[in-house]
KEBA-986727 format. One record per atom (N, C-alpha, C): x, y, z. Coordinates in steps of 0.05 Angstrom, whole numbers, padded with zeros to 5 digits, always signed. Example, Ala and Ser with C-alpha at 12.3 -4.5 7.8 and 13.67 -1.06 7.14 Angstrom:
BEGIN
+00264-00114+00156 +00246-00090+00156 +00264-00066+00156 +00257-00045+00142 +00273-00021+00143 +00258+00001+00157 
! end
This chain:
BEGIN
-00387-00227+01026 -00404-00220+00989 -00395-00182+00996 -00383-00168+00974 -00391-00157+00959 -00416-00134+00963 -00414-00107+00964 -00423-00098+00948 -00429-00099+00932 -00415-00110+00919 -00422-00097+00875 -00444-00130+00879 -00433-00147+00888 -00437-00172+00888 -00478-00173+00897 -00470-00150+00916 -00500-00169+00930 -00516-00150+00918 -00510-00132+00891 -00529-00110+00888 -00532-00134+00850 -00520-00150+00846 -00527-00165+00810 -00560-00172+00816 -00564-00171+00799 -00593-00171+00773 -00592-00190+00768 -00607-00213+00765 -00622-00226+00748 -00629-00218+00719 -00608-00234+00695 -00624-00214+00668 -00638-00230+00668 -00653-00213+00645 -00686-00216+00631 -00689-00244+00616 -00669-00253+00597 -00665-00271+00601 -00667-00291+00618 -00653-00293+00643 -00651-00313+00664 -00671-00314+00677 -00687-00304+00689 -00722-00301+00690 -00740-00314+00669 -00734-00312+00654 -00747-00319+00624 -00752-00358+00643 -00721-00356+00638 -00719-00385+00639 -00734-00396+00660 -00728-00374+00691 -00735-00385+00719 -00768-00386+00711 -00782-00370+00692 -00814-00370+00700 -00821-00403+00678 -00807-00406+00656 -00819-00424+00644 -00812-00456+00655 -00808-00455+00678 -00801-00482+00699 -00822-00496+00701 -00846-00479+00701 -00866-00473+00723 -00868-00493+00745 -00860-00486+00748 -00856-00509+00783 -00836-00494+00807 -00852-00513+00824 -00819-00497+00839 -00802-00518+00851 -00774-00526+00863 -00768-00545+00867 -00752-00538+00899 -00729-00554+00909 -00700-00533+00927 -00694-00521+00914 -00684-00513+00892 -00679-00480+00878 -00694-00468+00886 -00714-00472+00871 -00722-00448+00863 -00751-00455+00877 -00768-00413+00888 -00800-00411+00894 -00801-00388+00889 -00834-00391+00878 -00837-00370+00873 -00855-00353+00888 -00867-00326+00880 -00876-00322+00907 -00898-00297+00896 -00913-00300+00902 -00941-00271+00892 -00933-00245+00902 -00933-00243+00926 -00924-00213+00945 -00901-00208+00956 -00887-00192+00955 -00868-00184+00980 -00882-00164+01003 -00882-00176+01028 -00879-00156+01054 -00865-00163+01071 -00856-00155+01074 -00843-00151+01117 -00853-00145+01135 -00883-00135+01133 -00894-00108+01151 -00903-00133+01176 -00903-00150+01166 -00916-00162+01202 -00889-00193+01206 -00890-00201+01227 -00877-00214+01238 -00884-00243+01229 -00905-00250+01219 -00912-00274+01210 -00894-00282+01171 -00892-00259+01153 -00886-00241+01129 -00857-00252+01142 -00855-00237+01153 -00820-00240+01153 -00813-00267+01165 -00824-00277+01179 -00825-00312+01180 -00817-00320+01159 -00832-00316+01147 -00832-00333+01123 -00813-00329+01105 -00798-00308+01096 -00785-00294+01079 -00755-00313+01094 -00760-00312+01119 -00733-00306+01122 -00727-00343+01115 -00752-00356+01130 -00747-00383+01128 -00737-00389+01094 -00751-00385+01076 -00745-00394+01050 -00711-00393+01042 -00712-00362+01051 -00679-00356+01044 -00658-00367+01063 -00664-00378+01089 -00647-00393+01104 -00639-00424+01084 -00664-00433+01083 -00678-00456+01061 -00651-00459+01037 -00669-00437+01016 -00648-00437+00992 -00613-00434+01000 -00606-00418+01030 -00581-00410+01025 -00560-00440+01037 -00577-00459+01056 -00570-00483+01061 -00564-00510+01037 -00591-00500+01016 -00598-00518+00993 -00567-00513+00984 -00557-00528+00971 -00528-00535+00952 -00533-00518+00913 -00514-00503+00926 -00535-00486+00899 -00538-00462+00908 -00551-00468+00925 -00574-00440+00926 -00593-00444+00918 -00599-00417+00903 -00637-00422+00881 -00647-00394+00878 -00667-00391+00876 -00677-00376+00880 -00711-00367+00878 -00708-00337+00896 -00750-00332+00904 -00744-00315+00880 -00764-00313+00872 -00785-00302+00845 -00820-00285+00855 -00808-00259+00864 -00844-00245+00874 -00863-00250+00844 -00878-00236+00850 -00900-00224+00836 -00900-00247+00815 -00899-00272+00832 -00911-00293+00805 -00950-00305+00820 -00963-00306+00811 -00989-00322+00819 -00984-00345+00830 -00985-00364+00851 -00970-00382+00851 -01002-00411+00845 -00985-00427+00837 -01004-00456+00824 -01000-00444+00786 -01005-00417+00782 -01003-00413+00755 -00982-00406+00738 -00960-00391+00751 -00941-00388+00761 -00943-00367+00726 -00968-00352+00741 -00967-00326+00722 -00951-00302+00726 -00934-00290+00705 -00918-00261+00715 -00931-00247+00719 -00942-00236+00740 -00960-00206+00752 -00940-00181+00772 -00922-00185+00771 -00907-00158+00780 -00910-00162+00803 -00897-00145+00822 -00908-00124+00849 -00908-00090+00839 -00939-00086+00866 -00937-00065+00861 -00920-00046+00860 -00922-00031+00862 -00917+00005+00864 -00889+00009+00887 -00908+00000+00910 -00900+00000+00938 -00867-00012+00946 -00865-00039+00916 -00847-00055+00933 -00839-00068+00914 -00831-00049+00897 -00811-00061+00868 -00779-00055+00884 -00781-00027+00900 -00754-00034+00905 -00760-00050+00943 -00742-00060+00936 -00730-00079+00960 -00703-00078+00978 -00708-00058+01001 -00687-00059+01013 -00671-00078+01030 -00651-00093+01026 -00636-00118+01024 -00631-00101+01051 -00624-00078+01070 -00621-00077+01092 -00633-00089+01104 -00673-00093+01104 -00682-00101+01123 -00690-00131+01121 -00688-00134+01098 -00680-00171+01097 -00662-00162+01106 -00632-00172+01107 -00614-00175+01126 -00617-00182+01153 -00624-00153+01166 -00641-00147+01195 -00656-00183+01198 -00680-00176+01185 -00697-00203+01187 -00673-00224+01189 -00667-00242+01171 -00656-00259+01169 -00633-00266+01203 -00621-00238+01212 -00607-00231+01231 -00613-00246+01252 -00635-00236+01249 -00657-00246+01274 -00651-00274+01284 -00650-00289+01261 -00656-00315+01262 -00629-00343+01257 -00606-00316+01251 -00581-00330+01245 -00560-00321+01250 -00540-00327+01270 -00530-00312+01286 -00505-00297+01259 -00501-00306+01245 -00485-00296+01219 -00501-00286+01188 -00531-00280+01191 -00537-00275+01180 -00531-00299+01151 -00537-00328+01154 -00523-00351+01144 -00493-00326+01126 -00482-00313+01126 -00470-00313+01112 -00478-00302+01071 -00507-00303+01081 -00522-00283+01051 -00500-00257+01047 -00520-00244+01061 -00505-00202+01057 -00478-00203+01080 -00462-00220+01086 -00440-00216+01092 -00417-00203+01066 
! end
Protein backbone atom coordinates (compact mmCIF):
# COMPACT_ATOMS: atom_id res chain seq x y z
CA UNK A 1 0.00 0.00 0.00
CA UNK A 2 1.42 3.38 -0.91
CA UNK A 3 2.09 5.99 1.72
CA UNK A 4 -0.63 8.24 0.29
CA UNK A 5 -3.22 5.42 0.53
CA UNK A 6 -2.13 4.65 4.08
CA UNK A 7 -3.04 8.15 5.22
CA UNK A 8 -6.43 8.40 3.52
CA UNK A 9 -9.15 9.57 5.84
CA UNK A 10 -12.74 8.44 5.90
CA UNK A 11 -14.95 11.36 4.92
CA UNK A 12 -17.37 12.83 7.44
CA UNK A 13 -20.28 11.66 5.28
CA UNK A 14 -18.93 8.09 5.15
CA UNK A 15 -18.45 8.11 8.93
CA UNK A 16 -22.03 9.31 9.43
CA UNK A 17 -23.26 6.48 7.19
CA UNK A 18 -21.31 3.92 9.24
CA UNK A 19 -22.69 5.33 12.50
CA UNK A 20 -26.26 5.25 11.14
CA UNK A 21 -26.01 1.48 10.63
CA UNK A 22 -26.42 0.99 14.43
CA UNK A 23 -25.00 -2.50 14.30
CA UNK A 24 -21.88 -4.51 13.63
CA UNK A 25 -21.23 -7.11 10.98
CA UNK A 26 -18.50 -8.90 9.08
CA UNK A 27 -17.30 -5.60 7.58
CA UNK A 28 -17.94 -3.21 10.47
CA UNK A 29 -16.79 -3.11 14.08
CA UNK A 30 -17.23 -0.37 16.67
CA UNK A 31 -14.82 0.16 19.57
CA UNK A 32 -15.30 2.52 22.49
CA UNK A 33 -11.59 3.04 23.08
CA UNK A 34 -8.25 2.50 21.39
CA UNK A 35 -5.22 1.27 23.28
CA UNK A 36 -2.19 -0.85 22.48
CA UNK A 37 -0.68 -0.57 25.96
CA UNK A 38 -1.23 -4.17 27.04
CA UNK A 39 -0.63 -7.50 25.30
CA UNK A 40 -4.35 -8.27 25.51
CA UNK A 41 -5.35 -4.96 23.88
CA UNK A 42 -2.79 -5.43 21.09
CA UNK A 43 -3.98 -9.00 20.47
CA UNK A 44 -7.62 -7.88 20.34
CA UNK A 45 -7.06 -5.10 17.81
CA UNK A 46 -4.81 -7.31 15.69
CA UNK A 47 -7.46 -10.04 15.71
CA UNK A 48 -10.07 -7.54 14.51
CA UNK A 49 -7.81 -6.07 11.82
CA UNK A 50 -6.81 -9.50 10.50
CA UNK A 51 -10.47 -10.60 10.46
CA UNK A 52 -11.41 -7.57 8.35
CA UNK A 53 -8.38 -8.10 6.11
CA UNK A 54 -9.59 -11.65 5.44
CA UNK A 55 -13.16 -10.55 4.71
CA UNK A 56 -14.08 -9.92 1.10
CA UNK A 57 -14.10 -6.18 0.57
CA UNK A 58 -12.32 -5.48 3.86
CA UNK A 59 -14.15 -3.31 6.32
CA UNK A 60 -14.00 -0.58 8.92
CA UNK A 61 -13.25 -0.32 12.60
CA UNK A 62 -14.74 2.84 14.08
CA UNK A 63 -13.22 3.93 17.39
CA UNK A 64 -14.92 6.18 19.92
CA UNK A 65 -18.37 4.59 19.74
CA UNK A 66 -20.21 3.16 22.77
CA UNK A 67 -20.82 -0.58 22.48
CA UNK A 68 -24.46 -1.62 22.04
CA UNK A 69 -25.88 1.95 21.89
CA UNK A 70 -23.58 2.98 19.00
CA UNK A 71 -23.40 6.49 20.42
CA UNK A 72 -20.35 8.37 19.10
CA UNK A 73 -18.33 9.72 22.03
CA UNK A 74 -14.94 10.24 20.40
CA UNK A 75 -11.54 9.35 21.79
CA UNK A 76 -9.57 10.99 24.56
CA UNK A 77 -6.99 13.55 23.48
CA UNK A 78 -4.08 11.19 24.16
CA UNK A 79 -5.24 8.79 21.41
CA UNK A 80 -6.47 11.23 18.78
CA UNK A 81 -3.30 10.59 16.76
CA UNK A 82 -2.92 6.86 16.18
CA UNK A 83 0.55 5.84 15.04
CA UNK A 84 0.12 3.42 12.13
CA UNK A 85 3.67 2.13 12.60
CA UNK A 86 2.77 0.90 16.07
CA UNK A 87 -0.28 -0.89 14.66
CA UNK A 88 1.77 -2.41 11.83
CA UNK A 89 4.39 -3.65 14.31
CA UNK A 90 1.68 -5.29 16.40
CA UNK A 91 0.20 -6.97 13.29
CA UNK A 92 3.63 -8.14 12.15
CA UNK A 93 4.00 -10.23 15.31
CA UNK A 94 0.96 -12.29 14.28
CA UNK A 95 1.32 -12.31 10.49
CA UNK A 96 4.26 -13.16 8.24
CA UNK A 97 3.77 -10.21 5.88
CA UNK A 98 1.65 -7.91 8.02
CA UNK A 99 -1.30 -9.31 6.06
CA UNK A 100 -0.51 -6.87 3.24
CA UNK A 101 -2.27 -4.10 5.20
CA UNK A 102 0.55 -1.62 5.43
CA UNK A 103 2.81 -2.82 2.63
